[in-house]
C-alpha positions as CSV (number, residue, x, y, z in Angstrom):
1,M,0.0,0.0,0.0
2,N,1.3,3.5,-0.9
3,S,2.0,5.6,2.2
4,F,2.1,8.8,0.2
5,T,-1.5,9.9,-0.2
6,G,-3.4,12.9,1.0
7,T,-1.6,16.1,1.8
8,G,2.1,15.9,1.4
9,I,4.4,18.9,2.1
10,A,7.3,19.8,-0.1
11,L,9.2,21.3,2.8
12,I,11.2,24.5,2.3
13,T,14.7,24.9,3.7
14,P,14.7,28.0,5.9
15,F,18.0,29.9,6.1
16,E,19.4,32.3,8.6
17,E,20.4,35.8,7.5
18,D,23.9,34.5,6.9
19,F,22.5,31.8,4.5
20,S,23.2,28.9,6.9
21,V,20.4,26.3,7.5
22,D,18.0,27.5,10.1
23,V,17.6,24.3,12.1
24,E,15.2,25.7,14.7
25,A,12.9,27.2,12.0
26,L,12.9,23.9,10.1
27,S,11.9,22.0,13.2
28,E,9.1,24.5,13.9
29,I,7.8,24.2,10.3
30,V,7.6,20.4,10.6
31,E,5.6,20.9,13.8
32,H,3.4,23.5,12.0
33,V,2.5,21.2,9.1
34,I,1.9,18.2,11.3
35,S,-0.4,20.1,13.6
36,G,-2.1,21.4,10.5
37,G,-3.1,18.0,9.3
38,A,-0.4,17.0,6.8
39,D,-0.3,13.3,5.8
40,F,3.3,13.0,4.8
41,L,6.5,15.0,4.5
42,V,8.9,15.5,1.5
43,A,12.5,16.3,2.3
44,L,14.9,17.7,-0.3
45,G,12.4,18.2,-3.0
46,T,12.7,21.1,-5.5
47,T,11.1,23.5,-3.0
48,S,13.9,22.8,-0.5
49,E,16.5,24.5,-2.8
50,A,18.4,21.2,-2.7
51,P,20.7,22.1,-5.6
52,T,22.3,24.8,-3.5
53,L,22.8,22.6,-0.4
54,T,26.1,20.8,0.3
55,A,26.1,17.1,1.0
56,E,26.6,17.9,4.7
57,E,23.7,20.4,4.7
58,K,21.5,17.9,3.0
59,Q,22.2,15.4,5.9
60,L,21.5,18.2,8.4
61,V,18.2,19.0,6.7
62,V,17.1,15.4,6.6
63,S,18.2,14.6,10.2
64,T,16.4,17.8,11.4
65,I,13.2,16.8,9.7
66,L,13.4,13.2,11.0
67,N,14.1,14.3,14.5
68,A,11.2,16.8,14.5
69,N,8.8,14.3,12.9
70,A,9.7,11.6,15.4
71,G,8.1,8.9,13.3
72,R,4.7,10.5,13.2
73,L,4.3,10.8,9.4
74,P,5.8,9.0,6.4
75,V,8.8,10.8,4.9
76,L,9.6,10.9,1.2
77,L,13.2,11.8,0.3
78,G,14.2,13.6,-2.9
79,M,16.8,11.5,-4.7
80,G,17.1,12.2,-8.4
81,G,19.4,13.3,-11.1
82,N,20.4,12.9,-14.8
83,N,23.2,10.4,-14.2
84,T,21.4,7.1,-13.5
85,Q,24.4,5.3,-12.0
86,A,25.2,8.2,-9.7
87,V,21.6,8.1,-8.4
88,I,21.9,4.4,-7.8
89,E,25.1,4.9,-5.9
90,A,23.6,7.6,-3.8
91,I,20.7,5.2,-3.0
92,Q,23.2,2.5,-2.0
93,N,25.0,4.8,0.3
94,Q,21.9,6.4,1.9
95,D,20.8,5.5,5.4
96,F,17.1,4.9,5.1
97,T,16.4,4.9,8.8
98,G,13.2,6.9,9.1
99,I,12.8,7.3,5.3
100,D,9.7,5.6,3.8
101,G,10.3,6.3,0.1
102,I,12.1,8.3,-2.5
103,L,10.9,11.0,-4.9
104,S,12.9,10.9,-8.1
105,V,12.6,13.6,-10.7
106,V,12.6,13.0,-14.5
107,P,16.3,13.5,-15.6
108,Y,17.0,17.0,-16.6
109,Y,19.2,18.6,-19.3
110,N,20.2,15.5,-21.3
111,K,16.5,15.0,-22.5
112,P,16.2,11.2,-22.8
113,N,13.4,9.6,-24.9
114,Q,10.6,7.6,-23.3
115,R,12.6,4.3,-23.5
116,G,15.4,6.0,-21.7
117,L,13.1,7.4,-19.0
118,R,11.6,4.0,-18.5
119,A,15.0,2.3,-18.1
120,H,16.2,5.1,-15.8
121,F,13.3,4.7,-13.4
122,E,13.2,1.0,-13.5
123,A,16.9,0.9,-12.6
124,I,16.4,3.2,-9.7
125,A,13.4,1.2,-8.5
126,D,15.3,-2.1,-8.8
127,N,18.0,-0.6,-6.5
128,S,15.9,1.2,-4.0
129,P,15.1,-0.5,-0.6
130,V,12.0,1.7,-0.3
131,P,9.2,2.6,-2.7
132,V,9.7,5.1,-5.4
133,V,7.5,8.0,-6.4
134,V,8.3,9.3,-9.9
135,Y,8.2,13.1,-10.4
136,N,7.2,14.5,-13.8
137,V,7.8,18.3,-14.1
138,P,8.5,19.1,-17.8
139,G,8.6,22.8,-17.1
140,R,11.7,22.4,-15.0
141,V,13.5,19.4,-16.7
142,G,12.8,20.0,-20.4
143,V,11.2,16.6,-21.1
144,N,7.8,15.1,-20.4
145,L,7.1,11.7,-19.0
146,Q,4.2,10.6,-21.3
147,A,1.1,9.0,-19.9
148,A,1.9,5.6,-21.4
149,T,5.3,5.6,-19.9
150,S,3.9,6.5,-16.4
151,V,1.4,3.7,-16.7
152,T,4.1,1.2,-17.7
153,L,6.3,2.3,-14.8
154,G,3.3,1.9,-12.5
155,K,3.5,-1.8,-13.2
156,H,6.9,-2.0,-11.5
157,P,6.4,-3.5,-8.0
158,N,8.5,-0.8,-6.4
159,I,7.1,2.3,-8.1
160,V,4.0,3.3,-6.2
161,A,3.0,6.7,-7.6
162,V,3.7,9.6,-9.9
163,K,3.8,13.2,-8.9
164,E,2.3,14.9,-11.9
165,A,3.3,18.6,-12.4
166,S,2.8,18.8,-16.2
167,G,-0.4,20.7,-15.8
168,N,-1.7,18.7,-18.7
169,L,-5.2,17.5,-17.7
170,Q,-5.6,15.3,-20.7
171,Q,-2.3,13.5,-20.0
172,I,-3.2,13.1,-16.3
173,M,-6.6,11.7,-17.1
174,E,-5.1,9.2,-19.4
175,I,-2.8,8.0,-16.5
176,L,-5.8,7.8,-14.2
177,R,-7.8,5.9,-16.7
178,D,-5.1,3.3,-17.6
179,K,-3.0,3.0,-14.4
180,P,-2.8,-0.2,-12.3
181,D,-5.0,-0.1,-9.2
182,D,-2.0,0.0,-6.8
183,F,-0.4,3.0,-8.6
184,D,-1.4,6.5,-7.5
185,V,-1.4,9.9,-9.1
186,L,-0.3,12.8,-6.9
187,S,-0.9,16.4,-7.9
188,G,2.2,18.5,-8.4
189,D,0.3,21.7,-8.9
190,D,-1.4,23.3,-5.9
191,A,-3.9,25.3,-8.0
192,I,-5.4,22.2,-9.7
193,T,-5.3,19.8,-6.8
194,Q,-9.0,19.7,-6.1
195,P,-10.0,19.1,-9.8
196,L,-7.4,16.3,-10.0
197,M,-8.7,14.7,-6.8
198,A,-12.2,14.8,-8.3
199,L,-10.8,13.0,-11.3
200,G,-9.2,10.3,-9.2
201,A,-5.9,11.5,-7.9
202,Q,-5.0,10.3,-4.4
203,G,-3.1,13.2,-3.0
204,V,-0.7,16.2,-3.5
205,I,2.8,17.2,-2.9
206,S,2.1,20.8,-2.0
207,V,4.2,23.9,-1.7
208,A,1.3,26.1,-0.5
209,A,0.6,23.8,2.4
210,N,3.9,24.7,4.0
211,A,2.1,27.9,5.1
212,Y,-1.7,27.2,5.2
213,T,-1.6,23.5,6.0
214,L,-4.9,23.4,7.9
215,T,-6.9,25.0,5.1
216,F,-5.3,22.9,2.4
217,S,-5.7,19.7,4.4
218,K,-9.4,20.5,5.1
219,M,-10.0,20.8,1.4
220,M,-8.3,17.5,0.7
221,Q,-10.3,15.8,3.4
222,A,-13.6,17.3,2.2
223,Q,-12.9,16.1,-1.3
224,K,-11.9,12.6,-0.1
225,E,-15.1,12.4,1.9
226,G,-17.3,13.5,-1.0
227,R,-18.2,16.9,0.5
228,V,-17.7,18.5,-2.8
229,N,-19.2,21.9,-2.0
230,D,-16.9,22.2,1.0
231,A,-13.9,21.2,-1.0
232,L,-14.8,23.7,-3.8
233,R,-15.3,26.5,-1.3
234,L,-11.8,26.0,0.1
235,H,-10.4,25.4,-3.4
236,Y,-11.6,28.8,-4.6
237,A,-10.7,30.5,-1.3
238,M,-7.1,29.4,-1.8
239,L,-6.9,29.9,-5.6
240,R,-5.5,33.4,-5.7
241,M,-2.8,32.7,-3.1
242,N,-2.0,29.4,-4.9
243,Q,-1.3,31.5,-7.9
244,L,0.5,34.4,-6.2
245,I,3.1,32.2,-4.4
246,F,4.3,31.0,-7.8
247,A,4.1,34.3,-9.6
248,D,7.8,35.1,-9.1
249,G,9.2,31.6,-8.8
250,N,9.3,28.8,-6.2
251,P,10.2,28.9,-3.3
252,A,10.4,32.7,-3.4
253,G,6.7,33.2,-3.0
254,I,6.1,30.6,-0.3
255,K,9.1,31.9,1.7
256,S,7.8,35.5,1.4
257,L,4.4,34.3,2.9
258,M,6.1,32.2,5.6
259,H,8.3,35.1,6.6
260,H,5.2,37.3,6.8
261,I,3.5,34.8,9.2
262,G,6.6,34.3,11.3
263,L,7.8,30.9,10.2
264,C,11.2,31.7,8.6
265,H,13.4,34.5,7.3
266,N,12.8,35.6,3.7
267,V,16.2,34.3,2.6
268,L,17.0,32.3,-0.5
269,R,20.3,31.1,-2.0
270,L,21.6,32.3,-5.3
271,P,20.7,31.9,-8.1
272,L,17.3,32.4,-6.5
273,V,16.4,35.7,-4.9
274,E,13.3,36.9,-3.0
275,A,10.1,37.7,-4.9
276,N,9.6,41.1,-6.4
277,E,8.1,43.6,-3.9
278,S,4.9,43.9,-5.9
279,V,4.3,40.2,-5.6
280,Q,5.2,40.2,-1.9
281,E,2.7,43.0,-1.3
282,A,0.0,41.1,-3.1
283,I,0.8,38.0,-1.0
284,R,0.5,40.0,2.2
285,E,-2.8,41.5,1.1
286,E,-4.2,38.1,0.1
287,W,-3.2,36.7,3.4
288,K,-5.5,39.1,5.2
289,T,-8.4,37.3,3.5
290,L,-7.1,33.7,3.5
291,K,-5.9,33.5,7.1
292,G,-9.5,33.7,8.4
293,I,-10.8,30.9,6.1
294,Q,-11.2,27.4,7.5
């Protein structure tokens, strides 16, 4: 059974003003999202700014999340790359104590074809001691994992889900129609999570829910329980903020909001910088409305 359903949180990495990892803030964020109703945690995903973290810092981030979580929720660890053998070696050298699965992104930059993508993920799944969630995000990596390839990968006994961030509803519906029963589709786009849940998706890996976990989780629960009107009300209540936090890049938007509500400093590492002031002001204004909605 796939442990990664419902509301998953793509955890940010908070930094101190000197750009070091803010361990205290990260622990508080883990507590914030757990108390808000999160179902699982994602460490070292794209939102964590993992490409700018050293190997030692990645270990620090993971250990901080695991310590704060204390076994309460399943944890998914980002482990991907465009060198298949290097990913396999990283898996073989990883301590999976407290880690329940890995999230592995479509290889970027070298743009493999569909046969190459299938072989890449099957090799990773063959070598992983924990279940694998495939991550399709063509806007970032430059190649799309097509529906038929996702469905084929879903037949692998150690590949349990795909995080779909293509934004292509036709493609996602084809996966939902054709997939094996024990293979799940997770939304990778906050703004269309409710529609995808209505179509048959089983969860989300959310950026937005770092901040407004309770509201997002309530929408997810309402949709799962068939309280569609409640789910739609919350979906539309969050829609503008779900758009604003991505208006000037991720995680610039979510860090701006989380700084505003006192969860972290508004600090990113180059090449990322904080969101434009106009976007930040719009986020602050929208929060006045959103914070009172449950």
